Each structure stands twice: as C-alpha cells, then as structure tokens.
TORMARVO-752593 format. One record per residue: x, y, z of N, C-alpha, C in turn. Coordinates in steps of 0.1 Angstrom, whole numbers, plus 5000, padded with zeros to 4 digits. Layout:
# TORMARVO-752593
NODE:n.x:n.y:n.z:ca.x:ca.y:ca.z:c.x:c.y:c.z
NODE:X:Y:Z:X:Y:Z:X:Y:Z
...
# end
This chain:
# TORMARVO-752593
NODE:n.x:n.y:n.z:ca.x:ca.y:ca.z:c.x:c.y:c.z
NODE:1073:7051:8341:1078:7038:8346:1070:7039:8358
NODE:1068:7022:8364:1064:7025:8385:1069:7017:8382
NODE:1088:7023:8394:1105:7019:8402:1098:7005:8411
NODE:1102:6996:8416:1097:6983:8424:1085:6982:8430
NODE:1077:6980:8423:1068:6975:8418:1062:6971:8432
NODE:1069:6963:8440:1063:6952:8448:1063:6966:8468
NODE:1072:6978:8461:1065:6985:8472:1053:6996:8462
NODE:1047:6996:8459:1035:7004:8453:1021:6997:8458
NODE:1018:6991:8469:1008:6984:8476:1006:6989:8490
NODE:1000:6997:8497:0999:7002:8506:0983:6995:8516
NODE:0987:6993:8527:0972:6994:8537:0970:7007:8540
NODE:0968:7014:8550:0957:7024:8556:0969:7029:8569
NODE:0981:7014:8574:0992:7021:8582:0996:7020:8580
NODE:1004:7013:8563:1014:7014:8561:1018:7029:8552
NODE:1007:7032:8549:0999:7050:8543:1011:7054:8559
NODE:1010:7060:8568:1008:7064:8578:1031:7063:8578
NODE:1027:7045:8583:1043:7048:8577:1055:7058:8564
NODE:1046:7056:8557:1054:7057:8542:1050:7071:8550
NODE:1045:7077:8554:1045:7096:8550:1056:7102:8561
NODE:1054:7086:8573:1067:7090:8584:1084:7089:8582
NODE:1084:7080:8573:1093:7080:8571:1104:7084:8559
NODE:1094:7089:8555:1092:7101:8543:1104:7118:8552
NODE:1090:7119:8565:1104:7126:8569:1117:7121:8580
NODE:1121:7115:8579:1130:7114:8586:1139:7104:8579
NODE:1130:7101:8572:1151:7094:8565:1158:7108:8554
NODE:1157:7119:8552:1165:7131:8553:1174:7137:8561
NODE:1167:7132:8572:1170:7139:8590:1183:7128:8592
NODE:1176:7115:8588:1190:7102:8589:1200:7103:8585
NODE:1201:7104:8573:1208:7108:8566:1218:7121:8567
NODE:1217:7134:8565:1221:7149:8577:1224:7139:8589
NODE:1222:7134:8596:1225:7127:8610:1241:7123:8615
NODE:1237:7114:8604:1246:7103:8591:1265:7111:8593
NODE:1258:7119:8581:1268:7128:8570:1275:7137:8592
NODE:1271:7148:8598:1270:7154:8600:1270:7156:8616
NODE:1274:7137:8615:1280:7129:8628:1300:7131:8629
NODE:1300:7125:8608:1319:7122:8609:1314:7136:8602
NODE:1313:7150:8593:1321:7152:8588:1314:7170:8595
NODE:1319:7178:8589:1319:7195:8590:1308:7201:8583
NODE:1295:7201:8583:1282:7197:8575:1286:7212:8564
NODE:1297:7227:8570:1297:7238:8572:1304:7237:8555
NODE:1315:7228:8555:1319:7227:8544:1310:7226:8530
NODE:1299:7218:8533:1299:7215:8519:1286:7220:8513
NODE:1292:7227:8503:1282:7236:8495:1277:7234:8482
NODE:1275:7218:8476:1270:7218:8466:1267:7200:8468
NODE:1254:7197:8472:1251:7182:8471:1238:7179:8459
NODE:1244:7163:8460:1240:7158:8449:1232:7142:8450
NODE:1217:7140:8446:1219:7133:8452:1215:7119:8434
NODE:1219:7112:8437:1221:7100:8430:1211:7091:8422
NODE:1202:7091:8414:1197:7085:8411:1186:7085:8427
NODE:1178:7096:8429:1177:7097:8444:1156:7102:8440
NODE:1155:7099:8430:1144:7106:8429:1134:7119:8428
NODE:1129:7121:8443:1130:7137:8444:1134:7145:8453
NODE:1144:7139:8450:1157:7145:8465:1150:7147:8477
NODE:1144:7142:8478:1142:7142:8495:1148:7140:8508
NODE:1159:7130:8498:1169:7124:8509:1182:7139:8509
NODE:1184:7146:8500:1194:7159:8503:1181:7170:8512
NODE:1169:7164:8511:1162:7184:8522:1168:7192:8527
NODE:1177:7180:8538:1181:7184:8548:1191:7197:8552
NODE:1198:7191:8536:1210:7202:8533:1207:7214:8534
NODE:1206:7223:8543:1192:7233:8531:1209:7246:8534
NODE:1220:7245:8539:1227:7255:8536:1239:7251:8523
NODE:1232:7242:8515:1238:7239:8501:1229:7245:8490
NODE:1241:7242:8481:1231:7240:8467:1230:7224:8460
NODE:1219:7219:8457:1212:7205:8458:1210:7208:8448
NODE:1212:7194:8441:1208:7187:8430:1204:7169:8430
NODE:1193:7169:8415:1193:7157:8417:1189:7149:8404
NODE:1195:7142:8407:1198:7136:8389:1185:7120:8390
NODE:1171:7113:8383:1169:7107:8384:1160:7101:8373
NODE:1157:7085:8365:1154:7085:8357:1137:7086:8361
NODE:1134:7089:8368:1116:7082:8370:1111:7103:8365
NODE:1095:7106:8367:1092:7124:8359:1088:7124:8372
NODE:1101:7127:8383:1092:7128:8394:1097:7145:8398
NODE:1087:7157:8402:1089:7166:8405:1099:7168:8420
NODE:1108:7175:8415:1119:7177:8429:1110:7189:8438
NODE:1113:7180:8454:1110:7188:8466:1117:7202:8470
NODE:1113:7211:8473:1113:7225:8466:1129:7229:8477
NODE:1133:7237:8467:1151:7239:8475:1161:7225:8460
NODE:1158:7217:8454:1162:7206:8450:1161:7208:8433
NODE:1172:7210:8430:1167:7211:8413:1176:7195:8401
NODE:1170:7195:8395:1169:7190:8386:1180:7189:8376
NODE:1191:7180:8372:1199:7178:8359:1196:7166:8359
NODE:1203:7165:8343:1205:7154:8336:1218:7148:8329
NODE:1229:7153:8340:1241:7151:8339:1247:7153:8352
NODE:1261:7146:8358:1267:7146:8367:1273:7159:8362
NODE:1279:7162:8350:1284:7175:8348:1306:7170:8356
NODE:1316:7181:8356:1320:7170:8359:1332:7191:8364
NODE:1326:7206:8357:1333:7214:8357:1330:7222:8374
NODE:1319:7215:8379:1319:7215:8398:1315:7212:8400
NODE:1327:7206:8407:1327:7195:8420:1312:7192:8430
NODE:1314:7178:8434:1303:7183:8444:1312:7181:8460
NODE:1303:7184:8470:1314:7183:8483:1308:7170:8494
NODE:1294:7164:8483:1289:7156:8491:1277:7145:8473
NODE:1276:7137:8474:1267:7130:8466:1261:7119:8478
NODE:1248:7124:8471:1244:7106:8483:1237:7097:8472
NODE:1246:7086:8472:1235:7069:8465:1226:7059:8475
NODE:1217:7061:8476:1212:7050:8486:1199:7051:8477
NODE:1202:7032:8477:1190:7019:8469:1196:7025:8454
NODE:1213:7028:8447:1207:7022:8437:1221:7014:8431
NODE:1226:7011:8441:1242:7004:8438:1237:6989:8432
NODE:1222:6984:8445:1218:6974:8435:1209:6971:8428
NODE:1201:6982:8418:1202:6977:8416:1211:6978:8397
NODE:1223:6981:8400:1228:6986:8389:1238:6971:8385
NODE:1242:6974:8365:1254:6960:8368:1264:6968:8372
NODE:1270:6977:8372:1286:6981:8372:1287:6984:8383
NODE:1277:6986:8398:1280:6992:8404:1292:6997:8412
NODE:1303:6989:8409:1318:6994:8415:1324:7007:8402
NODE:1318:7002:8386:1323:7015:8377:1315:7027:8379
NODE:1302:7023:8385:1295:7039:8384:1299:7043:8400
NODE:1306:7037:8408:1311:7045:8425:1320:7051:8418
NODE:1331:7044:8411:1345:7051:8407:1345:7064:8398
NODE:1331:7062:8393:1327:7071:8379:1319:7088:8394
NODE:1313:7088:8399:1310:7096:8408:1317:7097:8418
NODE:1328:7091:8425:1342:7100:8429:1345:7110:8423
NODE:1348:7107:8408:1358:7117:8401:1348:7127:8398
NODE:1334:7129:8399:1331:7143:8408:1324:7146:8418
NODE:1332:7150:8424:1336:7147:8440:1350:7163:8441
NODE:1346:7170:8453:1361:7177:8457:1365:7174:8461
NODE:1377:7182:8464:1387:7175:8471:1383:7167:8479
NODE:1389:7162:8491:1383:7154:8504:1366:7157:8501
NODE:1363:7155:8493:1352:7150:8494:1334:7141:8497
NODE:1327:7133:8503:1320:7126:8504:1309:7117:8497
NODE:1309:7109:8500:1297:7103:8491:1297:7093:8504
NODE:1281:7097:8500:1273:7084:8511:1261:7077:8506
NODE:1269:7064:8505:1260:7049:8503:1252:7044:8510
NODE:1241:7043:8506:1228:7027:8514:1224:7021:8505
NODE:1231:7012:8508:1221:6995:8500:1219:6989:8514
NODE:1206:6976:8509:1202:6972:8512:1210:6956:8518
NODE:1207:6956:8530:1210:6946:8537:1202:6931:8533
NODE:1204:6929:8520:1195:6913:8522:1208:6899:8524
NODE:1219:6901:8523:1227:6891:8526:1224:6877:8526
NODE:1211:6877:8540:1211:6867:8550:1203:6860:8540
NODE:1185:6873:8534:1182:6869:8527:1181:6857:8515
NODE:1194:6860:8510:1200:6860:8494:1206:6838:8497
NODE:1214:6840:8509:1225:6826:8511:1204:6817:8515
NODE:1197:6823:8517:1189:6817:8518:1176:6812:8506
NODE:1175:6818:8503:1173:6813:8492:1158:6821:8485
NODE:1156:6833:8494:1146:6839:8495:1150:6853:8489
NODE:1150:6858:8479:1154:6869:8471:1141:6884:8476
NODE:1152:6892:8480:1139:6902:8487:1131:6907:8470
NODE:1133:6919:8464:1126:6930:8457:1132:6924:8439
NODE:1127:6919:8428:1129:6910:8418:1142:6926:8406
NODE:1141:6932:8412:1147:6946:8404:1165:6950:8410
NODE:1164:6940:8425:1183:6941:8428:1183:6933:8424
NODE:1199:6933:8417:1206:6920:8408:1219:6920:8419
NODE:1223:6927:8431:1230:6931:8438:1232:6926:8447
NODE:1236:6919:8462:1233:6918:8473:1249:6923:8482
NODE:1253:6932:8487:1264:6938:8495:1258:6937:8514
NODE:1269:6927:8519:1276:6926:8534:1281:6939:8537
NODE:1276:6943:8548:1292:6952:8552:1309:6957:8546
NODE:1313:6943:8554:1328:6931:8543:1325:6944:8531
NODE:1318:6940:8518:1319:6940:8505:1323:6954:8504
NODE:1310:6962:8513:1307:6976:8505:1324:6983:8513
NODE:1322:6980:8521:1341:6983:8525:1351:6980:8512
NODE:1347:6968:8515:1365:6960:8504:1367:6975:8483
NODE:1348:6972:8482:1344:6981:8477:1346:6991:8477
NODE:1347:7001:8487:1355:7018:8486:1368:7021:8488
NODE:1373:7004:8493:1387:7005:8491:1394:7008:8482
NODE:1385:6999:8469:1392:6992:8460:1394:7004:8455
NODE:1379:7017:8451:1382:7026:8441:1391:7044:8447
NODE:1396:7036:8459:1401:7047:8464:1397:7058:8476
NODE:1386:7055:8481:1374:7060:8489:1378:7055:8505
NODE:1386:7063:8517:1381:7060:8531:1371:7060:8537
NODE:1371:7050:8547:1357:7043:8549:1354:7053:8564
NODE:1345:7064:8564:1342:7074:8575:1341:7065:8581
NODE:1324:7062:8583:1313:7057:8590:1313:7040:8584
NODE:1308:7030:8587:1296:7022:8583:1297:7014:8593
NODE:1283:7010:8594:1275:6998:8601:1262:6998:8598
NODE:1256:6988:8600:1245:6982:8590:1232:6988:8603
NODE:1220:6993:8593:1215:7003:8604:1198:6991:8600
NODE:1189:6993:8606:1178:6991:8607:1162:7006:8611
NODE:1150:7001:8600:1148:7015:8601:1140:7011:8594
NODE:1126:7031:8592:1114:7023:8589:1123:7030:8572
NODE:1119:7027:8560:1122:7022:8543:1112:7022:8540
NODE:1099:7034:8533:1089:7035:8525:1081:7031:8540
NODE:1069:7020:8532:1066:7015:8545:1065:7002:8558
NODE:1076:7000:8553:1083:6988:8566:1092:6991:8569
NODE:1097:6981:8581:1111:6986:8581:1119:6975:8579
NODE:1134:6983:8576:1139:6970:8566:1152:6976:8571
NODE:1168:6968:8570:1181:6968:8576:1192:6970:8562
NODE:1195:6984:8560:1210:6985:8552:1219:6992:8553
NODE:1230:6987:8544:1240:6985:8548:1250:7002:8543
NODE:1250:7015:8558:1255:7025:8557:1266:7027:8556
NODE:1275:7041:8543:1285:7044:8546:1288:7055:8540
NODE:1294:7060:8546:1298:7075:8553:1317:7071:8541
NODE:1320:7076:8526:1336:7072:8525:1341:7088:8519
NODE:1351:7091:8522:1359:7101:8516:1365:7098:8506
NODE:1369:7112:8496:1382:7111:8482:1388:7109:8487
NODE:1404:7103:8484:1417:7103:8486:1425:7090:8492
NODE:1414:7082:8497:1422:7067:8501:1434:7062:8490
NODE:1445:7057:8492:1446:7047:8483:1442:7030:8477
NODE:1441:7029:8466:1437:7019:8461:1440:7006:8473
NODE:1434:7000:8477:1439:6992:8489:1426:6977:8483
NODE:1432:6968:8470:1421:6956:8468:1418:6952:8479
NODE:1409:6941:8483:1408:6935:8494:1410:6934:8504
NODE:1408:6949:8508:1406:6951:8523:1405:6946:8533
NODE:1404:6930:8531:1387:6927:8538:1391:6912:8535
NODE:1393:6900:8538:1393:6886:8526:1375:6879:8533
NODE:1378:6870:8533:1369:6855:8529:1364:6856:8547
NODE:1374:6858:8555:1370:6854:8569:1361:6864:8577
NODE:1365:6881:8577:1355:6891:8574:1346:6886:8570
NODE:1339:6885:8555:1328:6882:8554:1319:6875:8563
NODE:1329:6864:8566:1321:6845:8569:1316:6852:8583
NODE:1323:6859:8592:1323:6861:8607:1309:6873:8608
NODE:1308:6882:8600:1295:6894:8601:1282:6889:8592
NODE:1284:6872:8586:1274:6870:8583:1266:6858:8591
NODE:1276:6853:8600:1275:6846:8609:1265:6858:8618
NODE:1272:6864:8623:1269:6871:8635:1250:6874:8632
NODE:1250:6882:8619:1240:6884:8614:1227:6875:8611
NODE:1232:6862:8605:1225:6852:8604:1220:6845:8623
NODE:1231:6843:8629:1223:6842:8642:1214:6853:8647
NODE:1215:6865:8648:1206:6875:8648:1192:6876:8640
NODE:1196:6868:8630:1174:6872:8630:1175:6855:8616
NODE:1179:6844:8626:1174:6831:8625:1175:6821:8633
NODE:1185:6829:8645:1191:6818:8656:1199:6808:8652
NODE:1206:6801:8660:1217:6793:8661:1211:6776:8654
NODE:1204:6774:8654:1206:6763:8645:1203:6769:8629
NODE:1201:6788:8624:1199:6779:8612:1216:6787:8604
NODE:1222:6789:8613:1237:6794:8608:1244:6778:8598
NODE:1240:6771:8606:1251:6755:8593:1247:6755:8581
NODE:1239:6756:8580:1231:6761:8564:1231:6774:8557
NODE:1236:6788:8566:1237:6795:8561:1252:6799:8558
NODE:1260:6793:8568:1277:6791:8560:1282:6785:8551
NODE:1282:6771:8550:1275:6763:8539:1281:6767:8525
NODE:1268:6772:8527:1261:6787:8516:1276:6793:8502
NODE:1271:6804:8523:1286:6814:8522:1296:6810:8510
NODE:1302:6794:8519:1316:6792:8519:1312:6786:8498
NODE:1305:6777:8499:1300:6778:8485:1304:6788:8473
NODE:1297:6793:8477:1299:6810:8466:1306:6815:8467
NODE:1318:6816:8476:1321:6824:8479:1338:6816:8466
NODE:1335:6800:8473:1349:6792:8466:1348:6796:8449
NODE:1332:6790:8450:1325:6795:8433:1334:6807:8427
NODE:1332:6822:8434:1334:6834:8426:1349:6829:8425
NODE:1361:6829:8436:1374:6830:8433:1378:6818:8420
NODE:1367:6808:8418:1368:6798:8409:1364:6806:8396
NODE:1360:6817:8394:1359:6821:8381:1372:6833:8380
NODE:1371:6842:8392:1382:6850:8391:1393:6841:8380
# end
C-alpha cells in the first residue's frame, strides 16, 4: 500500500527537495536529542512507524530498530522488527508523524512509555496543522488528529512523561516546507492531567494565527477555537 498518496507526485524541483530532506531529517532529530540529553547513554533506539528507519540513521552509537507496516527495506545499520517487545527496553523511541494517524494516540504513547528504559526518552513529532484545521482547510486525508504545542504537552504529562524540550519548527519535510510540533519527552514524571488549560491553547492559537494569516483572520479562528473547546467539554 502507498501511504499518504498526496505526497507521492513530485516535480523535478520537489525531487531535489526530497533528497535534501532525507539527508537533513535524521540530523535534525539527532540535533534535538543530543542538545538535551547525553547520547552516550543511548544504547538502543526504536523508530516506531518510521518507514525504513532513516529518522534514526544518525544514532550510529546505538543498536537501531524500526517498526513499520510498509514493505520498505531498512537503511543500513537499522533492523526491522515486527513487535516492540518488553524484555529489552529502549533508551530512545522516535515516533515521528505517526500519532496524527492513530485512533488512540494517548494509548500508543502510554504503550511506548512502557517500553522505555529507566529515564528513557521519546522523541515525538506531529504536523502543526491546528490553524489550517480551524479554518476548515484540512491537510492530508489520513490525518485524523490535530495537535497544538499545548495539547502535546498535556498528552505527555497525562502519561507520566516530563517535557524536556518542545517547539514548533518549520523544516523541509518530504518535498515541501512544513511546520511540526517537535517534543523530547523523558520517562519518570508524575501523571498530571490538564497541565495547561484552555487559556494556554488559545494564546498559542492566536499567536500562530497572526503569524500565518495576519491580524484580520484571528477573530474568526478564535471564535471557532472556543466553540470547539466548549463542545469538547460538554461531551466530557
């Protein structure tokens, strides 16, 4: 099966971007992790849903594994496995552009946390599509979840993960520039439900809306945001 078909038709210029992104992406992941953790302590790395494992190719000091439903051949140095397993925990799990596809992202994050070593790390990356979503302009059809920086921090806290680093970053993803929520999380935190409330989410959404659409588009977006939040709370 070909996943995310909208990303599969490229011009010559986009093909060049694709090659550049493939080379740069593992370096970006490594840079974020190594800037906030001692990579010498990382002995086992898992790329969960990482296609051929290219995301973790820069972690050459560690044993590297990938789990993915596709039939791609893993890159050199990465072993493809069929099951996460619990007997040999991982020091780092990379879960990049996966949670937006899943029916139960919270359950998946909890499952991965249980596969970490003591003080192990999870690097999570999801598309930053919240403003597009609120304006009624969805991205890829297979994305069924939309995350903000605040919601990802809340999700991590609810699963007992400390947020070591979190940012919204724009970079070359595939053939085009895209924005993503990038978070490095550490096992060992106390579960803390709703660490950031509605106010934090609204502030973040307003700043993002101004940056992307100017001040004129903020009113409509904020009204839609508040209405969605009210409906969600009524359902809870």
